[in-house]
C-alpha positions in Angstrom: -18.1 -71.8 36.6 -17.7 -75.4 37.8 -16.1 -78.0 35.6 -17.3 -81.6 35.0 -16.1 -84.3 37.3 -13.9 -86.5 35.1 -16.2 -89.2 33.8 -15.2 -92.6 32.4 -17.9 -93.5 29.8 -16.7 -95.3 26.7 -20.2 -95.4 25.3 -20.5 -91.6 25.5 -17.1 -91.2 23.9 -18.0 -93.5 21.0 -21.4 -91.7 20.6 -19.6 -88.3 20.3 -17.4 -89.6 17.4 -20.4 -91.2 15.7 -22.6 -88.1 16.1 -19.9 -85.8 14.6 -19.3 -88.3 11.7 -23.0 -88.5 10.9 -23.5 -84.8 11.2 -20.6 -83.8 8.9 -20.1 -86.8 6.6 -23.7 -88.0 6.6 -25.0 -84.6 5.9 -28.2 -84.6 4.0 -27.4 -88.0 2.4 -28.2 -89.9 5.6 -31.7 -88.9 6.5 -35.2 -90.2 6.8 -38.8 -88.9 6.4 -41.1 -88.7 9.4 -44.7 -87.4 8.7 -43.4 -85.2 5.9 -40.4 -83.8 7.9 -36.9 -84.7 6.7 -34.8 -85.7 9.7 -31.0 -86.1 9.4 -29.4 -89.0 11.4 -26.8 -86.5 12.6 -29.6 -84.4 14.1 -31.2 -87.5 15.7 -27.9 -88.6 17.3 -27.2 -85.0 18.4 -30.4 -85.1 20.4 -29.5 -88.5 21.9 -26.0 -87.2 22.8 -27.6 -84.0 24.3 -29.9 -86.2 26.6 -26.9 -88.4 27.6 -24.9 -85.3 28.6 -27.7 -83.7 30.6 -26.9 -85.6 33.9 -23.4 -84.1 33.9 -24.9 -80.6 33.3 -27.3 -80.9 36.2 -24.7 -82.5 38.5 -22.1 -79.7 37.9 -24.6 -76.8 37.5 -23.0 -75.8 34.3 -24.6 -72.5 33.4 -23.4 -69.6 31.2 -25.5 -66.5 30.7 -25.4 -65.3 27.1 -27.5 -62.9 25.0 -28.6 -65.8 22.8 -30.7 -67.0 25.8 -32.6 -63.7 25.6 -33.1 -64.2 21.9 -34.4 -67.8 22.5 -36.9 -66.5 25.1 -38.0 -63.6 22.8 -38.6 -66.2 20.0 -40.7 -68.3 22.2 -42.9 -65.3 23.3 -43.2 -63.9 19.7 -44.3 -67.3 18.3 -47.1 -67.4 20.9 -48.1 -63.8 20.2 -48.2 -64.6 16.4 -50.6 -67.4 17.0 -53.2 -65.0 18.3 -52.2 -61.8 16.3 -51.9 -63.3 12.8 -54.1 -66.4 13.1 -51.4 -68.8 12.2 -52.4 -72.5 12.5 -51.3 -74.6 15.5 -49.2 -76.8 13.1 -47.3 -73.7 11.8 -46.6 -72.5 15.4 -45.6 -76.0 16.4 -43.1 -76.3 13.5 -41.6 -73.0 14.5 -41.0 -74.3 18.0 -39.5 -77.5 16.7 -37.0 -75.7 14.6 -36.2 -73.3 17.4 -35.7 -76.3 19.7 -33.3 -77.8 17.2 -31.3 -74.6 17.0 -31.1 -74.3 20.8 -30.1 -77.9 21.3 -27.3 -77.7 18.7 -25.7 -74.6 20.3 -26.1 -75.9 23.9 -24.7 -79.3 22.8 -21.6 -77.7 21.4 -21.0 -75.7 24.6 -21.6 -78.7 26.9 -19.6 -81.0 24.7 -16.6 -78.7 24.8 -16.6 -78.8 28.6 -16.9 -82.5 28.7 -14.0 -82.9 26.2 -11.9 -80.5 28.1 -12.2 -82.7 31.2 -11.6 -85.9 29.3 -8.6 -84.4 27.5 -10.1 -85.0 24.1 -10.1 -81.4 22.7 -7.4 -81.9 20.1 -8.5 -85.4 19.1 -12.0 -84.2 18.4 -10.7 -81.2 16.4 -8.7 -83.7 14.3 -11.8 -85.9 14.0 -13.8 -82.9 12.7 -11.0 -82.2 10.2 -10.9 -85.8 9.0 -14.7 -85.8 8.6 -14.6 -82.7 6.4 -11.7 -84.2 4.4 -13.9 -87.3 3.8 -16.7 -85.0 2.5 -14.2 -83.5 0.1 -13.0 -87.0 -1.1 -16.6 -88.1 -1.6 -17.2 -84.9 -3.5 -14.3 -85.5 -5.8 -15.6 -89.0 -6.6 -19.1 -87.5 -7.1 -18.0 -84.8 -9.6 -16.0 -87.4 -11.6 -18.6 -90.2 -11.7 -21.8 -88.2 -11.3 -21.3 -84.7 -12.8 -25.1 -84.3 -12.9 -26.3 -83.7 -9.4 -29.7 -85.2 -10.3 -28.1 -88.6 -11.0 -26.2 -88.3 -7.7 -29.5 -87.6 -5.8 -31.1 -90.6 -7.5 -28.3 -92.8 -6.2 -29.5 -92.2 -2.6 -33.1 -92.8 -3.4 -32.2 -96.5 -3.2 -31.8 -96.1 0.5 -34.9 -94.0 0.9 -33.4 -90.5 0.7 -35.4 -88.3 -1.6 -33.8 -84.9 -2.2 -35.4 -82.2 -4.2 -32.4 -80.1 -5.2 -31.2 -77.9 -8.0 -30.0 -79.7 -11.2 -26.3 -78.7 -10.7 -23.9 -79.7 -13.4 -20.2 -80.2 -12.8 -20.4 -78.8 -9.3 -19.2 -80.6 -6.2 -22.1 -81.3 -3.9 -20.9 -84.4 -2.0 -23.2 -85.6 0.8 -24.4 -82.1 1.6 -26.2 -81.9 -1.8 -26.1 -78.1 -1.7 -22.8 -76.6 -3.1 -23.5 -73.1 -1.6 -23.8 -74.3 2.0 -21.2 -77.0 1.5 -18.5 -74.5 0.4 -19.2 -72.4 3.6 -19.0 -75.5 5.8 -15.7 -76.5 4.4 -14.3 -73.2 5.7 -14.5 -74.8 9.2 -12.0 -77.3 8.1 -9.8 -74.5 6.7 -9.6 -72.7 10.0 -8.9 -75.9 11.9 -5.8 -76.4 9.9 -4.8 -72.7 10.2 -5.1 -73.1 13.9 -3.0 -76.3 13.9 -0.3 -74.7 11.8 -0.1 -71.7 14.1 0.0 -74.0 17.2 2.7 -76.2 15.8 4.9 -73.2 15.1 4.6 -72.5 18.8 5.5 -76.2 19.5 1.9 -77.1 20.5 0.2 -80.3 19.1 3.5 -81.0 17.2 2.9 -84.8 16.8 2.3 -84.6 13.1 4.1 -82.8 10.4 3.0 -79.2 9.6 3.0 -80.2 5.9 0.0 -82.4 6.6 -2.0 -79.4 7.4 -0.9 -77.6 4.2 -2.0 -80.6 2.2 -5.4 -80.5 3.9 -5.7 -76.8 3.1 -4.9 -77.6 -0.6 -7.7 -80.2 -0.6 -10.2 -77.7 0.9 -9.2 -75.0 -1.6 -9.8 -77.4 -4.5 -13.1 -78.6 -3.1 -14.4 -75.1 -2.5 -13.4 -74.0 -6.0 -15.2 -77.1 -7.4 -18.4 -76.2 -5.7 -18.3 -73.1 -7.9 -20.2 -71.2 -5.2 -19.7 -67.5 -5.1 -20.6 -67.4 -1.4 -18.0 -70.0 -0.5 -15.3 -68.3 -2.5 -16.2 -65.0 -1.0 -16.0 -66.6 2.5 -12.6 -68.2 1.6 -11.3 -64.8 0.4 -12.4 -63.1 3.6 -10.8 -65.7 5.8 -7.5 -65.7 4.0 -7.2 -61.9 3.8 -8.3 -61.3 7.4 -6.0 -64.1 8.7 -3.1 -62.5 6.8 -3.9 -59.1 8.4 -4.4 -60.5 11.9 -1.3 -62.6 12.1 1.3 -60.8 10.0 4.1 -59.0 11.8 4.0 -55.6 10.2 7.5 -54.8 11.3 8.9 -57.7 9.3 7.1 -57.0 6.0 9.5 -56.9 3.1 9.2 -55.6 -0.4 9.1 -59.1 -1.7 6.0 -59.8 0.5 4.2 -56.9 -1.0 5.1 -58.0 -4.5 3.8 -61.5 -3.8 0.5 -60.0 -2.6 0.2 -57.9 -5.7 1.0 -60.9 -7.9 -1.8 -62.9 -6.3 -4.2 -60.1 -6.7 -3.2 -59.6 -10.3 -3.5 -63.3 -11.1 -6.8 -63.6 -9.3 -8.2 -60.5 -11.1 -7.0 -61.8 -14.5 -8.9 -65.2 -14.0 -12.0 -63.4 -12.8 -12.1 -61.0 -15.8 -10.8 -63.2 -18.7 -10.9 -66.9 -17.7 -13.6 -69.2 -19.3 -13.4 -71.5 -16.2 -17.0 -71.8 -15.0 -16.3 -70.8 -11.4 -14.8 -67.5 -12.6 -17.5 -67.0 -15.2 -20.1 -67.2 -12.4 -18.3 -64.6 -10.4 -18.0 -62.3 -13.5 -21.7 -62.6 -14.4 -23.0 -62.1 -10.9 -25.2 -59.2 -11.8 -26.7 -61.0 -14.8 -27.3 -64.3 -13.0 -30.8 -65.5 -12.2 -29.7 -66.9 -8.9 -28.2 -63.6 -7.8 -31.4 -61.8 -9.0 -33.6 -64.0 -6.9 -31.6 -63.0 -3.8 -32.1 -59.3 -4.6 -35.9 -59.9 -4.8 -35.7 -61.9 -1.5 -34.0 -58.9 0.2 -36.7 -56.5 -1.2 -39.5 -58.6 0.1 -37.8 -59.0 3.5 -37.5 -55.2 3.8 -41.2 -54.9 3.0 -42.2 -57.4 5.7 -39.9 -55.7 8.3 -41.6 -52.4 7.6 -45.1 -54.0 7.7 -44.4 -55.5 11.2 -42.8 -52.2 12.5 -39.6 -54.0 13.5 -41.5 -56.0 16.1 -41.0 -59.5 14.7 -43.4 -62.3 13.7 -41.9 -65.3 15.5 -39.2 -67.7 14.7 -39.7 -69.7 11.5 -42.9 -67.8 10.8 -41.7 -66.1 7.6 -43.1 -68.8 5.4 -46.5 -68.7 7.0 -46.6 -64.9 6.9 -45.4 -64.9 3.3 -48.2 -67.4 2.4 -50.9 -65.6 4.3 -50.2 -62.0 3.4 -48.4 -62.3 0.1 -50.0 -65.3 -1.4 -46.8 -67.3 -1.7 -47.2 -71.1 -2.2 -45.4 -73.9 -0.5 -43.7 -71.5 1.8 -44.5 -73.0 5.2 -41.3 -75.0 5.3 -38.6 -73.6 7.6 -37.5 -70.2 6.4 -38.9 -70.2 2.8 -37.8 -67.3 0.7 -35.2 -65.7 3.0 -31.6 -65.6 1.6 -30.2 -63.7 4.5 -29.8 -64.8 8.1 -29.7 -61.2 9.3 -32.8 -60.2 7.5 -34.5 -63.4 8.9 -33.6 -62.4 12.4 -35.0 -58.9 11.9 -38.2 -60.3 10.4 -38.8 -63.0 13.0 -37.6 -61.5 16.2 -37.6 -57.8 15.5 -35.1 -55.1 16.4 -34.7 -56.3 20.0 -34.0 -59.8 18.8 -31.5 -58.5 16.2 -29.6 -56.6 18.8 -29.3 -59.6 21.2 -28.4 -61.8 18.3 -25.5 -59.6 17.2 -24.5 -59.2 20.8 -24.2 -62.9 21.1 -21.8 -63.1 18.1 -19.9 -60.0 19.4 -19.4 -61.8 22.7 -18.3 -65.0 21.0 -15.7 -62.9 19.0 -14.4 -61.4 22.2 -14.3 -64.7 24.1 -12.5 -66.9 21.5 -9.2 -65.1 21.3 -8.0 -66.9 18.2 -7.3 -65.3 14.8 -8.4 -68.2 12.6 -11.8 -68.6 14.3 -12.4 -64.8 14.4 -11.8 -64.7 10.7 -14.4 -67.5 10.2 -16.9 -65.7 12.4 -16.6 -62.4 10.5 -16.8 -64.3 7.1 -20.0 -66.1 8.3 -21.6 -62.8 9.2 -20.9 -61.4 5.8 -21.7 -64.5 3.7 -24.9 -65.2 5.6 -26.4 -62.3 3.7 -26.4 -64.4 0.5 -27.7 -67.6 2.1 -29.3 -68.6 5.4 -26.0 -70.0 6.7 -26.3 -69.1 10.4 -29.5 -71.2 10.7 -28.3 -74.1 8.5 -28.3 -77.2 10.7 -25.1 -78.7 9.2 -23.3 -75.4 10.0 -24.5 -74.7 13.5 -23.1 -77.6 15.5 -19.6 -77.8 13.8 -19.2 -74.0 13.9 -20.0 -73.6 17.6 -18.2 -76.9 18.5 -15.0 -75.9 16.8 -15.2 -72.4 18.3 -15.7 -73.7 21.9 -13.0 -76.3 21.4 -10.5 -73.7 20.3 -11.5 -71.5 23.2 -10.9 -74.4 25.7 -7.5 -75.3 24.0 -6.4 -71.7 24.2 -7.4 -71.5 27.9 -5.5 -74.7 28.7 -2.4 -73.3 27.0 -2.7 -70.1 29.1 -2.9 -72.3 32.2 0.2 -74.3 31.2 2.1 -71.2 30.5 1.2 -69.7 33.8 2.1 -72.9 35.7 5.4 -73.1 33.8 6.1 -69.4 34.7 5.3 -70.0 38.4 7.5 -73.1 38.5 10.4 -71.3 36.9 10.0 -68.5 39.5 10.0 -71.0 42.4 13.0 -72.9 41.0 14.9 -69.6 40.6 14.1 -68.6 44.2 15.2 -72.0 45.5 18.4 -71.7 43.6 19.1 -68.3 45.2 18.3 -69.6 48.6 20.6 -72.5 48.1 23.4 -70.1 47.2 22.8 -67.8 50.1 22.8 -70.6 52.7 25.5 -72.7 51.1 23.1 -75.4 49.9 22.3 -78.4 51.9 
């Protein structure tokens, strides 16, 4: 694979920072309506950035074969087949292609951007920028939950700038600029693993320009923000990340009795709060089986299984669930994106069938294998589990940051391996020169 020639484009560098800021901090709060379609400014700028980076891609022939390309091709074909097989309208098929195009652009942009940033030596600065952006989301969320505990009043505040959000009437839940506490809590996990990565790197004397305690403070802010979203999905994801990271990184030979006691203490305290505490976030966890929101997810899964059986695991085309649900099950207002599916994996099975499901999972398996970093691998596993309770893997505000951080960490790790190899070679050469000098009496 060829690398980029080192470019010198200040405009492009500024555009990258602005795009990431709008995507993460702007969230759903900075958007506009175009012919009934809500478009985020972050998405608009990501398309602009993608177009600006295309000349570098074509010039360097930057290509990477991945199972996700097979999945994209299958989605394109199935959408076309569905147009004739099920009689979907041209507009419904067109909307499916638009959302598929967005998904493809965001993943490709993250990959291309990581290569560009590797050449321009901006991998760590951009990781820090992503971290700062998520911290800004947390700070805005803290202000929101204090001044606007009613989410409806918070939404109405943005109506003054033309942003009309039809969301749930959350009370005393942190929604920030994302407006959806369930997705927001999962997105904040990206900030969590960035700081875990920095802490681990600083302990190895990499990226040691700032104090390691700064990253611990950041982790505390993320922990508080995730708890204030009161999202069971986010708390589940946080628990998975923490537990797996502990298992992946701990030196089992150095485990002491005190370490085991501390772990049991945390489990006991956590269990006590879940069972007995009146704090709302723990009450929501305790009453998960009696909750209307959780019940709606079970119904969604049942309907998904019915449609998968109806279509014989062949798939109905990307983003066509809403149209299919409306045509064959009489659902109303379901032609928008992935209406009614609360599981990304079920969605993949419904829309692209068994073949699409296999290629989709193969893509994530390859990513897990490629990015040899414990923190990111924990996030990837957590996302695969949590996405069964929401449509996280196809959520626009998750896709770009998730893939970008994954590819950036991959490039950082690769550069560290190169530096270590070069350092080892140099030490070997110096040692041989020293031996030669001793044998021949020096100069």
